[in-house]
C-alpha positions in Angstrom: 0.7 0.0 -0.4 1.4 3.6 -1.0 2.0 6.1 1.8 -0.9 8.2 -0.5 -3.4 5.5 0.1 -3.2 5.6 4.1 -4.6 7.9 6.2 -3.3 11.2 7.2 -2.6 10.1 10.6 -1.4 6.8 9.9 1.5 9.3 6.9 2.1 11.3 10.2 3.5 8.6 12.2 5.3 7.1 10.0 7.2 10.1 8.9 8.0 10.8 13.1 9.4 7.2 13.0 11.6 8.0 9.8 12.4 11.4 11.8 13.3 9.5 15.2 15.2 6.8 12.7 17.9 9.6 11.4 17.9 11.1 14.9 19.1 7.9 16.1 21.7 7.7 13.5 23.0 11.1 14.0 23.1 9.9 18.0 25.0 7.0 17.4 27.8 8.3 15.1 28.4 11.5 17.6 28.7 9.0 19.9 31.2 7.2 17.6 33.3 10.0 17.1 33.7 10.7 21.1 35.4 7.1 21.3 36.7 7.5 18.3 38.7 10.4 20.3 38.8 9.4 23.8 40.9 6.1 22.6 43.2 8.6 21.3 43.0 10.4 25.0 43.7 7.0 26.5 47.0 6.0 24.2 48.4 9.9 25.1 48.2 9.2 28.5 49.7 5.9 28.4 52.4 7.2 26.0 52.9 10.6 28.6 53.0 8.5 31.5 55.6 6.3 30.1 57.9 9.8 29.7 60.1 10.8 32.4 59.4 14.7 33.5 61.6 16.5 31.5 60.7 14.7 28.5 60.2 17.9 25.8 55.9 17.3 25.2 54.5 19.2 22.6 51.1 19.5 22.4 48.7 20.6 18.8 46.8 23.8 18.8 45.3 24.1 15.4 48.3 23.5 12.8 50.8 24.3 15.1 52.8 21.8 18.0 54.4 23.8 21.1 56.7 22.8 23.1 54.5 22.5 27.1 55.2 20.5 30.2 54.3 17.2 31.0 52.0 17.2 34.0 50.0 20.0 31.9 49.2 18.2 29.1 48.1 15.3 31.2 46.0 17.2 32.7 44.2 19.2 29.9 44.0 15.8 28.5 41.8 14.0 31.3 40.2 16.8 31.3 39.2 16.2 27.7 38.6 13.2 28.5 36.3 13.6 31.5 34.4 16.0 29.1 33.8 13.6 26.4 32.9 10.4 28.9 29.9 13.4 30.3 29.4 13.6 26.6 29.4 9.7 25.8 26.5 9.1 28.6 24.5 11.9 27.6 24.3 9.9 23.9 23.7 7.3 25.8 20.5 8.3 27.2 19.4 9.9 24.6 20.1 7.0 21.8 18.2 4.8 24.9 14.8 7.2 24.9 14.9 7.2 21.0 14.9 3.7 20.6 12.2 3.5 22.9 9.7 6.2 21.2 11.1 3.9 17.8 9.4 1.3 19.4 6.5 2.5 20.6 5.2 4.3 17.6 6.4 1.4 15.6 4.1 -0.9 17.9 1.3 1.5 16.7 2.6 1.8 12.8 1.6 -2.0 12.8 -0.9 -2.0 14.9 -1.9 0.8 12.3 -2.0 -1.1 9.5 -2.7 -4.8 10.1 -6.3 -3.6 8.8 -5.4 -1.2 6.1 -3.5 -5.0 4.2 
């Protein structure tokens, strides 16, 4: 059955379901990007922990590398990691909410489609 033959309310529910699917894709993609960045920070911290306090350390600022203190860089990376973990948690909760809304809407749409087929 084409979408044009569906009742207007059902068409709107199908459109809303599609929007939720798109939202879910965006949330999952953002979470993956943050997890990759978090993993990179873990690797950098691992390398910094192996170094002596007197070792030369450079950090990237835009397209420049600037000499910095090892402990300062470690602190900045840990702070960034904490922020990423918070954002990952928020996205995880958002993903769960979107998935629950999708399940509920899918059930409604399927029930409303049964009499039409």
